[in-house]
CHARMM-style PDB file with segment names, atoms N, HN, CA, C and O in Angstrom:
ATOM      1  N   UNK     1      64.430 -26.479   1.780  1.00  0.00      PROA
ATOM      2  CA  UNK     1      63.805 -25.685   2.939  1.00  0.00      PROA
ATOM      3  C   UNK     1      63.011 -27.327   3.555  1.00  0.00      PROA
ATOM      4  O   UNK     1      63.299 -27.650   4.707  1.00  0.00      PROA
ATOM      5  N   UNK     2      62.320 -28.005   2.967  1.00  0.00      PROA
ATOM      6  HN  UNK     2      62.086 -27.742   2.031  1.00  0.00      PROA
ATOM      7  CA  UNK     2      61.765 -29.190   3.560  1.00  0.00      PROA
ATOM      8  C   UNK     2      62.983 -29.903   4.537  1.00  0.00      PROA
ATOM      9  O   UNK     2      63.110 -30.047   5.753  1.00  0.00      PROA
ATOM     10  N   UNK     3      63.728 -30.236   3.459  1.00  0.00      PROA
ATOM     11  HN  UNK     3      63.625 -30.119   2.471  1.00  0.00      PROA
ATOM     12  CA  UNK     3      65.188 -31.171   3.768  1.00  0.00      PROA
ATOM     13  C   UNK     3      65.598 -30.711   5.547  1.00  0.00      PROA
ATOM     14  O   UNK     3      65.841 -31.412   6.529  1.00  0.00      PROA
ATOM     15  N   UNK     4      65.523 -29.198   5.348  1.00  0.00      PROA
ATOM     16  HN  UNK     4      65.325 -28.628   4.550  1.00  0.00      PROA
ATOM     17  CA  UNK     4      66.338 -28.571   6.478  1.00  0.00      PROA
ATOM     18  C   UNK     4      65.407 -28.613   7.540  1.00  0.00      PROA
ATOM     19  O   UNK     4      65.986 -28.915   8.584  1.00  0.00      PROA
ATOM     20  N   UNK     5      64.201 -28.432   7.689  1.00  0.00      PROA
ATOM     21  HN  UNK     5      63.730 -28.187   6.841  1.00  0.00      PROA
ATOM     22  CA  UNK     5      63.192 -28.583   8.723  1.00  0.00      PROA
ATOM     23  C   UNK     5      63.021 -29.898   9.417  1.00  0.00      PROA
ATOM     24  O   UNK     5      62.732 -30.077  10.600  1.00  0.00      PROA
ATOM     25  N   UNK     6      63.315 -31.058   8.203  1.00  0.00      PROA
ATOM     26  HN  UNK     6      63.550 -30.913   7.241  1.00  0.00      PROA
ATOM     27  CA  UNK     6      63.398 -32.566   8.898  1.00  0.00      PROA
ATOM     28  C   UNK     6      64.705 -33.051   9.666  1.00  0.00      PROA
ATOM     29  O   UNK     6      64.693 -33.815  10.630  1.00  0.00      PROA
ATOM     30  N   UNK     7      65.983 -32.409   9.008  1.00  0.00      PROA
ATOM     31  HN  UNK     7      65.993 -31.788   8.225  1.00  0.00      PROA
ATOM     32  CA  UNK     7      66.912 -32.307   9.901  1.00  0.00      PROA
ATOM     33  C   UNK     7      67.206 -31.639  11.038  1.00  0.00      PROA
ATOM     34  O   UNK     7      67.985 -32.121  11.861  1.00  0.00      PROA
ATOM     35  N   UNK     8      66.661 -30.548  11.194  1.00  0.00      PROA
ATOM     36  HN  UNK     8      66.029 -30.157  10.526  1.00  0.00      PROA
ATOM     37  CA  UNK     8      66.479 -30.047  12.689  1.00  0.00      PROA
ATOM     38  C   UNK     8      65.508 -30.571  13.775  1.00  0.00      PROA
ATOM     39  O   UNK     8      65.536 -30.371  14.989  1.00  0.00      PROA
ATOM     40  N   UNK     9      64.551 -31.369  12.949  1.00  0.00      PROA
ATOM     41  HN  UNK     9      64.528 -31.531  11.963  1.00  0.00      PROA
ATOM     42  CA  UNK     9      63.983 -32.072  13.904  1.00  0.00      PROA
ATOM     43  C   UNK     9      64.184 -33.304  14.382  1.00  0.00      PROA
ATOM     44  O   UNK     9      63.737 -33.794  15.419  1.00  0.00      PROA
ATOM     45  N   UNK    10      65.152 -33.964  13.253  1.00  0.00      PROA
ATOM     46  HN  UNK    10      65.515 -33.566  12.410  1.00  0.00      PROA
ATOM     47  CA  UNK    10      66.081 -35.167  13.671  1.00  0.00      PROA
ATOM     48  C   UNK    10      67.024 -34.665  14.554  1.00  0.00      PROA
ATOM     49  O   UNK    10      67.279 -35.443  15.474  1.00  0.00      PROA
ATOM     50  N   UNK    11      67.611 -33.632  14.567  1.00  0.00      PROA
ATOM     51  HN  UNK    11      67.404 -33.000  13.820  1.00  0.00      PROA
ATOM     52  CA  UNK    11      68.873 -33.451  15.479  1.00  0.00      PROA
ATOM     53  C   UNK    11      68.020 -33.184  17.039  1.00  0.00      PROA
ATOM     54  O   UNK    11      68.458 -33.618  18.105  1.00  0.00      PROA
ATOM     55  N   UNK    12      66.598 -32.301  16.892  1.00  0.00      PROA
ATOM     56  HN  UNK    12      66.242 -31.948  16.026  1.00  0.00      PROA
ATOM     57  CA  UNK    12      66.121 -32.516  18.350  1.00  0.00      PROA
ATOM     58  C   UNK    12      65.865 -33.903  18.664  1.00  0.00      PROA
ATOM     59  O   UNK    12      66.607 -34.372  19.527  1.00  0.00      PROA
ATOM     60  N   UNK    13      65.200 -34.488  18.289  1.00  0.00      PROA
ATOM     61  HN  UNK    13      64.597 -34.107  17.588  1.00  0.00      PROA
ATOM     62  CA  UNK    13      64.957 -35.927  18.596  1.00  0.00      PROA
ATOM     63  C   UNK    13      66.136 -36.795  18.938  1.00  0.00      PROA
ATOM     64  O   UNK    13      65.958 -37.778  19.656  1.00  0.00      PROA
ATOM     65  N   UNK    14      67.058 -36.567  18.580  1.00  0.00      PROA
ATOM     66  HN  UNK    14      67.203 -35.767  17.996  1.00  0.00      PROA
ATOM     67  CA  UNK    14      68.391 -37.291  18.533  1.00  0.00      PROA
ATOM     68  C   UNK    14      68.910 -36.913  20.060  1.00  0.00      PROA
ATOM     69  O   UNK    14      68.873 -37.670  21.030  1.00  0.00      PROA
ATOM     70  N   UNK    15      69.447 -35.434  20.026  1.00  0.00      PROA
ATOM     71  HN  UNK    15      69.478 -34.820  19.238  1.00  0.00      PROA
ATOM     72  CA  UNK    15      70.259 -34.946  21.137  1.00  0.00      PROA
ATOM     73  C   UNK    15      69.593 -33.964  22.282  1.00  0.00      PROA
ATOM     74  O   UNK    15      70.128 -33.723  23.364  1.00  0.00      PROA
ATOM     75  N   UNK    16      68.156 -33.372  21.778  1.00  0.00      PROA
ATOM     76  HN  UNK    16      67.722 -33.567  20.899  1.00  0.00      PROA
ATOM     77  CA  UNK    16      67.415 -32.678  22.813  1.00  0.00      PROA
ATOM     78  C   UNK    16      66.854 -33.449  23.564  1.00  0.00      PROA
ATOM     79  O   UNK    16      67.112 -33.475  24.767  1.00  0.00      PROA
ATOM     80  N   UNK    17      65.799 -34.384  22.882  1.00  0.00      PROA
ATOM     81  HN  UNK    17      65.589 -34.362  21.904  1.00  0.00      PROA
ATOM     82  CA  UNK    17      64.627 -34.951  23.613  1.00  0.00      PROA
ATOM     83  C   UNK    17      64.814 -35.980  24.631  1.00  0.00      PROA
ATOM     84  O   UNK    17      64.120 -36.304  25.595  1.00  0.00      PROA
ATOM     85  N   UNK    18      66.126 -36.492  24.095  1.00  0.00      PROA
ATOM     86  HN  UNK    18      66.690 -36.229  23.312  1.00  0.00      PROA
ATOM     87  CA  UNK    18      66.574 -37.741  25.546  1.00  0.00      PROA
ATOM     88  C   UNK    18      66.513 -37.080  26.884  1.00  0.00      PROA
ATOM     89  O   UNK    18      66.038 -37.534  27.925  1.00  0.00      PROA
ATOM     90  N   UNK    19      67.174 -35.736  26.631  1.00  0.00      PROA
ATOM     91  HN  UNK    19      67.559 -35.367  25.786  1.00  0.00      PROA
ATOM     92  CA  UNK    19      67.492 -35.213  28.026  1.00  0.00      PROA
ATOM     93  C   UNK    19      66.430 -34.736  28.694  1.00  0.00      PROA
ATOM     94  O   UNK    19      66.604 -34.593  29.904  1.00  0.00      PROA
ATOM     95  N   UNK    20      64.998 -34.343  28.097  1.00  0.00      PROA
ATOM     96  HN  UNK    20      64.856 -34.459  27.114  1.00  0.00      PROA
ATOM     97  CA  UNK    20      64.070 -34.118  28.860  1.00  0.00      PROA
ATOM     98  C   UNK    20      63.196 -35.104  28.903  1.00  0.00      PROA
ATOM     99  O   UNK    20      63.003 -35.942  28.023  1.00  0.00      PROA
ATOM    100  N   UNK    21      62.444 -34.969  30.348  1.00  0.00      PROA
ATOM    101  HN  UNK    21      62.601 -34.288  31.063  1.00  0.00      PROA
ATOM    102  CA  UNK    21      61.426 -36.057  30.608  1.00  0.00      PROA
ATOM    103  C   UNK    21      60.186 -36.088  29.435  1.00  0.00      PROA
ATOM    104  O   UNK    21      59.804 -35.164  28.718  1.00  0.00      PROA
ATOM    105  N   UNK    22      59.706 -37.483  29.507  1.00  0.00      PROA
ATOM    106  HN  UNK    22      60.017 -38.234  30.090  1.00  0.00      PROA
ATOM    107  CA  UNK    22      58.578 -37.495  28.334  1.00  0.00      PROA
ATOM    108  C   UNK    22      57.240 -36.661  28.940  1.00  0.00      PROA
ATOM    109  O   UNK    22      56.710 -37.032  29.987  1.00  0.00      PROA
ATOM    110  N   UNK    23      56.893 -35.841  28.404  1.00  0.00      PROA
ATOM    111  HN  UNK    23      57.324 -35.539  27.554  1.00  0.00      PROA
ATOM    112  CA  UNK    23      55.619 -34.767  29.000  1.00  0.00      PROA
ATOM    113  C   UNK    23      54.634 -34.612  27.672  1.00  0.00      PROA
ATOM    114  O   UNK    23      53.580 -33.982  27.748  1.00  0.00      PROA
ATOM    115  N   UNK    24      55.077 -35.241  26.462  1.00  0.00      PROA
ATOM    116  HN  UNK    24      55.934 -35.753  26.400  1.00  0.00      PROA
ATOM    117  CA  UNK    24      53.775 -34.955  25.441  1.00  0.00      PROA
ATOM    118  C   UNK    24      52.563 -35.796  25.649  1.00  0.00      PROA
ATOM    119  O   UNK    24      52.635 -36.993  25.927  1.00  0.00      PROA
ATOM    120  N   UNK    25      51.086 -34.929  25.460  1.00  0.00      PROA
ATOM    121  HN  UNK    25      51.027 -33.956  25.233  1.00  0.00      PROA
ATOM    122  CA  UNK    25      49.972 -35.670  25.933  1.00  0.00      PROA
ATOM    123  C   UNK    25      49.644 -36.635  24.409  1.00  0.00      PROA
ATOM    124  O   UNK    25      48.980 -37.672  24.371  1.00  0.00      PROA
ATOM    125  N   UNK    26      50.097 -36.173  23.614  1.00  0.00      PROA
ATOM    126  HN  UNK    26      50.636 -35.331  23.645  1.00  0.00      PROA
ATOM    127  CA  UNK    26      49.553 -36.648  22.476  1.00  0.00      PROA
ATOM    128  C   UNK    26      50.443 -37.794  21.883  1.00  0.00      PROA
ATOM    129  O   UNK    26      51.659 -37.892  22.051  1.00  0.00      PROA
ATOM    130  N   UNK    27      49.520 -38.784  21.046  1.00  0.00      PROA
ATOM    131  HN  UNK    27      48.532 -38.704  20.909  1.00  0.00      PROA
ATOM    132  CA  UNK    27      50.473 -39.947  20.606  1.00  0.00      PROA
ATOM    133  C   UNK    27      49.942 -39.721  18.883  1.00  0.00      PROA
ATOM    134  O   UNK    27      48.768 -39.711  18.510  1.00  0.00      PROA
ATOM    135  N   UNK    28      51.055 -39.567  18.088  1.00  0.00      PROA
ATOM    136  HN  UNK    28      52.008 -39.575  18.391  1.00  0.00      PROA
ATOM    137  CA  UNK    28      52.565 -39.668  18.134  1.00  0.00      PROA
ATOM    138  C   UNK    28      52.646 -38.422  18.977  1.00  0.00      PROA
ATOM    139  O   UNK    28      51.737 -37.592  18.961  1.00  0.00      PROA
ATOM    140  N   UNK    29      53.683 -38.292  19.683  1.00  0.00      PROA
ATOM    141  HN  UNK    29      54.422 -38.966  19.696  1.00  0.00      PROA
ATOM    142  CA  UNK    29      54.367 -36.853  20.256  1.00  0.00      PROA
ATOM    143  C   UNK    29      54.464 -35.869  18.995  1.00  0.00      PROA
ATOM    144  O   UNK    29      54.197 -36.135  17.824  1.00  0.00      PROA
ATOM    145  N   UNK    30      54.829 -34.896  19.435  1.00  0.00      PROA
ATOM    146  HN  UNK    30      55.047 -34.679  20.387  1.00  0.00      PROA
ATOM    147  CA  UNK    30      54.676 -33.473  18.789  1.00  0.00      PROA
ATOM    148  C   UNK    30      56.003 -33.526  17.698  1.00  0.00      PROA
ATOM    149  O   UNK    30      55.692 -33.091  16.590  1.00  0.00      PROA
ATOM    150  N   UNK    31      57.082 -33.872  17.791  1.00  0.00      PROA
ATOM    151  HN  UNK    31      57.335 -34.226  18.692  1.00  0.00      PROA
ATOM    152  CA  UNK    31      58.023 -33.920  16.994  1.00  0.00      PROA
ATOM    153  C   UNK    31      57.708 -34.683  16.215  1.00  0.00      PROA
ATOM    154  O   UNK    31      57.725 -34.315  15.041  1.00  0.00      PROA
ATOM    155  N   UNK    32      57.300 -36.029  16.529  1.00  0.00      PROA
ATOM    156  HN  UNK    32      57.286 -36.328  17.483  1.00  0.00      PROA
ATOM    157  CA  UNK    32      57.009 -37.214  15.241  1.00  0.00      PROA
ATOM    158  C   UNK    32      55.893 -36.681  14.624  1.00  0.00      PROA
ATOM    159  O   UNK    32      55.852 -37.120  13.475  1.00  0.00      PROA
ATOM    160  N   UNK    33      54.842 -35.835  14.887  1.00  0.00      PROA
ATOM    161  HN  UNK    33      54.875 -35.478  15.821  1.00  0.00      PROA
ATOM    162  CA  UNK    33      53.767 -35.406  14.106  1.00  0.00      PROA
ATOM    163  C   UNK    33      54.321 -34.535  13.411  1.00  0.00      PROA
ATOM    164  O   UNK    33      54.123 -34.717  12.210  1.00  0.00      PROA
ATOM    165  N   UNK    34      54.977 -33.601  13.670  1.00  0.00      PROA
ATOM    166  HN  UNK    34      55.138 -33.453  14.646  1.00  0.00      PROA
ATOM    167  CA  UNK    34      55.915 -32.311  12.952  1.00  0.00      PROA
ATOM    168  C   UNK    34      56.680 -32.920  11.816  1.00  0.00      PROA
ATOM    169  O   UNK    34      56.779 -32.356  10.726  1.00  0.00      PROA
ATOM    170  N   UNK    35      57.250 -34.146  12.106  1.00  0.00      PROA
ATOM    171  HN  UNK    35      57.170 -34.604  12.991  1.00  0.00      PROA
ATOM    172  CA  UNK    35      58.141 -34.485  10.865  1.00  0.00      PROA
ATOM    173  C   UNK    35      57.298 -35.247   9.680  1.00  0.00      PROA
ATOM    174  O   UNK    35      57.578 -35.268   8.481  1.00  0.00      PROA
ATOM    175  N   UNK    36      55.897 -36.031  10.518  1.00  0.00      PROA
ATOM    176  HN  UNK    36      55.670 -36.014  11.492  1.00  0.00      PROA
ATOM    177  CA  UNK    36      55.059 -36.551   9.558  1.00  0.00      PROA
ATOM    178  C   UNK    36      54.507 -35.409   8.603  1.00  0.00      PROA
ATOM    179  O   UNK    36      54.607 -35.393   7.376  1.00  0.00      PROA
ATOM    180  N   UNK    37      53.905 -34.455   9.413  1.00  0.00      PROA
ATOM    181  HN  UNK    37      53.825 -34.468  10.410  1.00  0.00      PROA
ATOM    182  CA  UNK    37      53.031 -33.218   8.671  1.00  0.00      PROA
ATOM    183  C   UNK    37      54.041 -32.456   7.755  1.00  0.00      PROA
ATOM    184  O   UNK    37      53.489 -31.912   6.799  1.00  0.00      PROA
ATOM    185  N   UNK    38      55.594 -32.268   7.838  1.00  0.00      PROA
ATOM    186  HN  UNK    38      56.042 -32.710   8.615  1.00  0.00      PROA
ATOM    187  CA  UNK    38      55.979 -31.882   6.771  1.00  0.00      PROA
ATOM    188  C   UNK    38      56.932 -32.847   5.817  1.00  0.00      PROA
ATOM    189  O   UNK    38      57.749 -32.409   5.008  1.00  0.00      PROA
ATOM    190  N   UNK    39      56.732 -33.892   6.009  1.00  0.00      PROA
ATOM    191  HN  UNK    39      56.068 -34.247   6.666  1.00  0.00      PROA
ATOM    192  CA  UNK    39      57.094 -35.109   5.094  1.00  0.00      PROA
ATOM    193  C   UNK    39      55.680 -35.163   4.017  1.00  0.00      PROA
ATOM    194  O   UNK    39      55.825 -35.343   2.808  1.00  0.00      PROA
ATOM    195  N   UNK    40      54.435 -34.994   4.607  1.00  0.00      PROA
ATOM    196  HN  UNK    40      54.317 -34.848   5.589  1.00  0.00      PROA
ATOM    197  CA  UNK    40      53.570 -35.388   3.914  1.00  0.00      PROA
ATOM    198  C   UNK    40      52.954 -34.061   2.935  1.00  0.00      PROA
ATOM    199  O   UNK    40      52.381 -34.188   1.853  1.00  0.00      PROA
ATOM    200  N   UNK    41      53.244 -32.827   3.627  1.00  0.00      PROA
ATOM    201  HN  UNK    41      53.710 -32.724   4.506  1.00  0.00      PROA
ATOM    202  CA  UNK    41      52.599 -31.435   2.980  1.00  0.00      PROA
ATOM    203  C   UNK    41      53.485 -30.445   2.716  1.00  0.00      PROA
ATOM    204  O   UNK    41      53.137 -29.344   2.289  1.00  0.00      PROA
ATOM    205  N   UNK    42      55.077 -30.885   3.033  1.00  0.00      PROA
ATOM    206  HN  UNK    42      55.360 -31.778   3.381  1.00  0.00      PROA
ATOM    207  CA  UNK    42      55.765 -30.059   2.534  1.00  0.00      PROA
ATOM    208  C   UNK    42      56.124 -28.889   4.005  1.00  0.00      PROA
ATOM    209  O   UNK    42      55.543 -28.715   5.076  1.00  0.00      PROA
ATOM    210  N   UNK    43      57.442 -28.230   3.334  1.00  0.00      PROA
ATOM    211  HN  UNK    43      57.914 -28.372   2.464  1.00  0.00      PROA
ATOM    212  CA  UNK    43      57.623 -27.268   4.610  1.00  0.00      PROA
ATOM    213  C   UNK    43      56.900 -26.065   5.143  1.00  0.00      PROA
ATOM    214  O   UNK    43      57.163 -25.437   6.168  1.00  0.00      PROA
ATOM    215  N   UNK    44      55.966 -25.857   4.290  1.00  0.00      PROA
ATOM    216  HN  UNK    44      55.752 -26.367   3.457  1.00  0.00      PROA
ATOM    217  CA  UNK    44      54.903 -24.582   4.776  1.00  0.00      PROA
ATOM    218  C   UNK    44      53.901 -25.173   5.500  1.00  0.00      PROA
ATOM    219  O   UNK    44      53.887 -25.091   6.728  1.00  0.00      PROA
ATOM    220  N   UNK    45      52.807 -25.935   4.690  1.00  0.00      PROA
ATOM    221  HN  UNK    45      52.819 -26.001   3.692  1.00  0.00      PROA
ATOM    222  CA  UNK    45      51.779 -26.253   5.285  1.00  0.00      PROA
ATOM    223  C   UNK    45      52.159 -27.335   6.596  1.00  0.00      PROA
ATOM    224  O   UNK    45      51.541 -27.328   7.660  1.00  0.00      PROA
ATOM    225  N   UNK    46      53.232 -28.195   6.297  1.00  0.00      PROA
ATOM    226  HN  UNK    46      53.734 -28.201   5.432  1.00  0.00      PROA
ATOM    227  CA  UNK    46      53.714 -29.334   7.628  1.00  0.00      PROA
ATOM    228  C   UNK    46      54.132 -28.408   8.693  1.00  0.00      PROA
ATOM    229  O   UNK    46      53.666 -28.665   9.803  1.00  0.00      PROA
ATOM    230  N   UNK    47      55.011 -27.256   8.586  1.00  0.00      PROA
ATOM    231  HN  UNK    47      55.390 -27.048   7.685  1.00  0.00      PROA
ATOM    232  CA  UNK    47      55.541 -26.562   9.566  1.00  0.00      PROA
ATOM    233  C   UNK    47      54.300 -25.903  10.558  1.00  0.00      PROA
ATOM    234  O   UNK    47      54.382 -25.853  11.785  1.00  0.00      PROA
ATOM    235  N   UNK    48      52.998 -25.350   9.658  1.00  0.00      PROA
ATOM    236  HN  UNK    48      52.931 -25.391   8.661  1.00  0.00      PROA
ATOM    237  CA  UNK    48      51.997 -24.413  10.077  1.00  0.00      PROA
ATOM    238  C   UNK    48      51.372 -25.770  10.886  1.00  0.00      PROA
ATOM    239  O   UNK    48      51.459 -25.654  12.108  1.00  0.00      PROA
ATOM    240  N   UNK    49      50.916 -26.709  10.536  1.00  0.00      PROA
ATOM    241  HN  UNK    49      50.845 -26.803   9.543  1.00  0.00      PROA
ATOM    242  CA  UNK    49      50.487 -27.750  11.502  1.00  0.00      PROA
ATOM    243  C   UNK    49      51.251 -28.425  12.593  1.00  0.00      PROA
ATOM    244  O   UNK    49      50.755 -28.929  13.600  1.00  0.00      PROA
ATOM    245  N   UNK    50      52.220 -28.388  12.350  1.00  0.00      PROA
ATOM    246  HN  UNK    50      52.623 -27.979  11.532  1.00  0.00      PROA
ATOM    247  CA  UNK    50      53.357 -28.784  13.374  1.00  0.00      PROA
ATOM    248  C   UNK    50      53.374 -27.718  14.480  1.00  0.00      PROA
ATOM    249  O   UNK    50      53.590 -28.118  15.624  1.00  0.00      PROA
ATOM    250  N   UNK    51      53.178 -26.453  14.280  1.00  0.00      PROA
ATOM    251  HN  UNK    51      53.002 -26.128  13.351  1.00  0.00      PROA
ATOM    252  CA  UNK    51      53.473 -25.334  15.251  1.00  0.00      PROA
ATOM    253  C   UNK    51      51.906 -25.081  16.022  1.00  0.00      PROA
ATOM    254  O   UNK    51      51.796 -24.767  17.207  1.00  0.00      PROA
ATOM    255  N   UNK    52      50.788 -25.282  15.111  1.00  0.00      PROA
ATOM    256  HN  UNK    52      50.877 -25.537  14.149  1.00  0.00      PROA
ATOM    257  CA  UNK    52      49.478 -25.634  15.763  1.00  0.00      PROA
ATOM    258  C   UNK    52      49.272 -26.937  16.733  1.00  0.00      PROA
ATOM    259  O   UNK    52      48.390 -26.785  17.579  1.00  0.00      PROA
ATOM    260  N   UNK    53      49.942 -28.175  16.737  1.00  0.00      PROA
ATOM    261  HN  UNK    53      50.658 -28.299  16.050  1.00  0.00      PROA
ATOM    262  CA  UNK    53      50.112 -29.107  17.600  1.00  0.00      PROA
ATOM    263  C   UNK    53      50.891 -28.609  18.592  1.00  0.00      PROA
ATOM    264  O   UNK    53      50.438 -28.958  19.683  1.00  0.00      PROA
ATOM    265  N   UNK    54      51.868 -27.943  18.683  1.00  0.00      PROA
ATOM    266  HN  UNK    54      52.235 -27.660  17.797  1.00  0.00      PROA
ATOM    267  CA  UNK    54      52.565 -27.700  19.721  1.00  0.00      PROA
ATOM    268  C   UNK    54      52.102 -26.769  20.464  1.00  0.00      PROA
ATOM    269  O   UNK    54      52.474 -26.707  21.636  1.00  0.00      PROA
ATOM    270  N   UNK    55      51.167 -25.822  19.931  1.00  0.00      PROA
ATOM    271  HN  UNK    55      50.864 -25.873  18.979  1.00  0.00      PROA
ATOM    272  CA  UNK    55      50.634 -24.829  20.918  1.00  0.00      PROA
ATOM    273  C   UNK    55      49.468 -25.451  21.503  1.00  0.00      PROA
ATOM    274  O   UNK    55      48.910 -24.929  22.468  1.00  0.00      PROA
ATOM    275  N   UNK    56      49.013 -26.662  20.922  1.00  0.00      PROA
ATOM    276  HN  UNK    56      49.467 -27.085  20.138  1.00  0.00      PROA
ATOM    277  CA  UNK    56      47.912 -27.429  21.570  1.00  0.00      PROA
ATOM    278  C   UNK    56      48.488 -28.010  22.568  1.00  0.00      PROA
ATOM    279  O   UNK    56      47.762 -28.208  23.542  1.00  0.00      PROA
ATOM    280  N   UNK    57      49.539 -28.338  22.635  1.00  0.00      PROA
ATOM    281  HN  UNK    57      50.129 -28.177  21.844  1.00  0.00      PROA
ATOM    282  CA  UNK    57      50.308 -29.557  24.012  1.00  0.00      PROA
ATOM    283  C   UNK    57      50.752 -28.948  25.160  1.00  0.00      PROA
ATOM    284  O   UNK    57      51.931 -28.603  25.235  1.00  0.00      PROA
ATOM    285  N   UNK    58      49.917 -28.747  26.147  1.00  0.00      PROA
ATOM    286  HN  UNK    58      48.959 -29.027  26.086  1.00  0.00      PROA
ATOM    287  CA  UNK    58      49.594 -28.330  27.441  1.00  0.00      PROA
ATOM    288  C   UNK    58      48.945 -29.080  28.101  1.00  0.00      PROA
ATOM    289  O   UNK    58      48.235 -29.884  27.497  1.00  0.00      PROA
ATOM    290  N   UNK    59      48.961 -29.082  29.576  1.00  0.00      PROA
ATOM    291  HN  UNK    59      49.538 -28.429  30.066  1.00  0.00      PROA
ATOM    292  CA  UNK    59      48.336 -30.012  30.371  1.00  0.00      PROA
ATOM    293  C   UNK    59      47.195 -29.580  30.676  1.00  0.00      PROA
ATOM    294  O   UNK    59      46.582 -30.259  31.501  1.00  0.00      PROA
ATOM    295  N   UNK    60      46.585 -28.455  30.189  1.00  0.00      PROA
ATOM    296  HN  UNK    60      47.082 -27.904  29.519  1.00  0.00      PROA
ATOM    297  CA  UNK    60      44.705 -28.215  30.458  1.00  0.00      PROA
ATOM    298  C   UNK    60      44.359 -28.679  29.018  1.00  0.00      PROA
ATOM    299  O   UNK    60      43.410 -28.020  28.596  1.00  0.00      PROA
ATOM    300  N   UNK    61      44.747 -29.463  28.250  1.00  0.00      PROA
ATOM    301  HN  UNK    61      45.519 -29.998  28.593  1.00  0.00      PROA
ATOM    302  CA  UNK    61      44.197 -30.163  27.087  1.00  0.00      PROA
ATOM    303  C   UNK    61      44.047 -31.641  27.186  1.00  0.00      PROA
ATOM    304  O   UNK    61      44.957 -32.284  27.709  1.00  0.00      PROA
ATOM    305  N   UNK    62      43.009 -32.228  26.743  1.00  0.00      PROA
ATOM    306  HN  UNK    62      42.270 -31.706  26.318  1.00  0.00      PROA
ATOM    307  CA  UNK    62      42.920 -33.337  26.767  1.00  0.00      PROA
ATOM    308  C   UNK    62      43.649 -34.421  26.149  1.00  0.00      PROA
ATOM    309  O   UNK    62      43.663 -35.577  26.574  1.00  0.00      PROA
ATOM    310  N   UNK    63      44.208 -34.026  25.203  1.00  0.00      PROA
ATOM    311  HN  UNK    63      44.196 -33.088  24.858  1.00  0.00      PROA
ATOM    312  CA  UNK    63      45.554 -35.086  24.506  1.00  0.00      PROA
ATOM    313  C   UNK    63      44.735 -36.203  24.047  1.00  0.00      PROA
ATOM    314  O   UNK    63      43.505 -36.223  24.094  1.00  0.00      PROA
ATOM    315  N   UNK    64      45.683 -37.374  23.484  1.00  0.00      PROA
ATOM    316  HN  UNK    64      46.682 -37.358  23.445  1.00  0.00      PROA
ATOM    317  CA  UNK    64      45.273 -38.437  23.327  1.00  0.00      PROA
ATOM    318  C   UNK    64      46.083 -38.633  21.704  1.00  0.00      PROA
ATOM    319  O   UNK    64      47.133 -38.139  21.292  1.00  0.00      PROA
ATOM    320  N   UNK    65      45.095 -39.564  21.035  1.00  0.00      PROA
ATOM    321  HN  UNK    65      44.242 -39.965  21.368  1.00  0.00      PROA
ATOM    322  CA  UNK    65      45.548 -40.063  19.947  1.00  0.00      PROA
ATOM    323  C   UNK    65      45.428 -38.813  18.585  1.00  0.00      PROA
ATOM    324  O   UNK    65      44.320 -38.289  18.471  1.00  0.00      PROA
ATOM    325  N   UNK    66      46.299 -38.459  17.809  1.00  0.00      PROA
ATOM    326  HN  UNK    66      47.200 -38.885  17.902  1.00  0.00      PROA
ATOM    327  CA  UNK    66      45.804 -37.065  17.167  1.00  0.00      PROA
ATOM    328  C   UNK    66      47.156 -37.715  15.887  1.00  0.00      PROA
ATOM    329  O   UNK    66      48.323 -37.927  16.217  1.00  0.00      PROA
ATOM    330  N   UNK    67      46.689 -37.892  14.686  1.00  0.00      PROA
ATOM    331  HN  UNK    67      45.741 -37.720  14.417  1.00  0.00      PROA
ATOM    332  CA  UNK    67      46.975 -38.184  13.705  1.00  0.00      PROA
ATOM    333  C   UNK    67      47.452 -36.965  12.557  1.00  0.00      PROA
ATOM    334  O   UNK    67      46.842 -35.896  12.533  1.00  0.00      PROA
ATOM    335  N   UNK    68      48.582 -37.237  11.629  1.00  0.00      PROA
ATOM    336  HN  UNK    68      49.077 -38.106  11.648  1.00  0.00      PROA
ATOM    337  CA  UNK    68      48.270 -36.118  10.603  1.00  0.00      PROA
ATOM    338  C   UNK    68      47.119 -36.403  10.142  1.00  0.00      PROA
ATOM    339  O   UNK    68      46.789 -37.588  10.098  1.00  0.00      PROA
ATOM    340  N   UNK    69      46.163 -35.302   9.652  1.00  0.00      PROA
ATOM    341  HN  UNK    69      46.431 -34.339   9.688  1.00  0.00      PROA
ATOM    342  CA  UNK    69      45.359 -35.426   8.467  1.00  0.00      PROA
ATOM    343  C   UNK    69      45.624 -35.710   7.181  1.00  0.00      PROA
ATOM    344  OT1 UNK    69      44.710 -35.750   6.357  1.00  0.00      PROA
TER     345      UNK     69
END
């Protein structure tokens, strides 16, 4: 399961992300954060952390440096 999620994030980062303008307010970007979280914590907890981060990524949040815990 972990490998499938990491593969899907890699596909997104390689093919879909370059077509969009940079809009993430966080460092590292949300896809990199999700990749690191899944690598560190596994598929379940890592995808939960990634989803929480994506839900916080909107123009009304202050953003900034937010590493994987």
